[in-house]
C-alpha positions as a printed Julia matrix, in Angstrom:
46×3 Matrix{Float64}:
   9.96    7.71   7.65
   8.52    9.08   4.43
  11.48   11.34   3.67
  13.95    8.46   3.84
  11.58    5.72   2.57
  11.87    3.78   5.83
   9.23    1.07   6.29
  10.57   -0.71   9.37
  12.53    0.34  12.45
  14.25   -1.89  14.96
  13.14   -1.58  18.58
  16.11   -1.71  20.93
  16.08   -2.1   24.7
  19.27   -1.96  26.68
  21.3    -2.14  23.48
  19.62   -5.41  22.39
  17.1    -5.76  19.56
  13.67   -6.74  20.9
  11.42   -6.23  17.89
  10.49   -4.32  14.77
   7.9    -1.59  14.3
   6.54   -1.19  10.79
   4.7     1.51   8.91
   1.63   -0.74   9.05
   1.88   -0.97  12.86
   1.84    2.81  13.07
  -1.14    2.98  10.71
  -3.11    0.65  12.98
  -2.46    2.9   15.96
  -3.06    6.23  14.24
  -6.21    5.53  12.24
  -7.8     2.33  13.51
 -10.7     2.56  11.03
  -8.7     3.63   7.95
  -8.03    1.65   4.8
  -4.3     1.25   5.47
  -5.11   -0.07   8.95
  -7.48   -2.64   7.42
  -4.83   -3.8    4.96
  -2.16   -3.97   7.68
  -4.41   -5.97  10.01
  -5.45   -8.5    7.35
  -4.13  -12.05   7.51
  -1.19  -12.6    5.18
  -1.69  -14.54   1.98
  -0.45  -18.09   2.19
């Protein structure tokens, strides 16, 4: 993802799009107590 500057990937099941996984989603899973995870889990600004 870093090499090609990809931030989001489509999730496909049976040839149909079912969702999106983002860099932030991966950060939450990899380092649950890290700074990037905190930022990714924060409520969006409205």
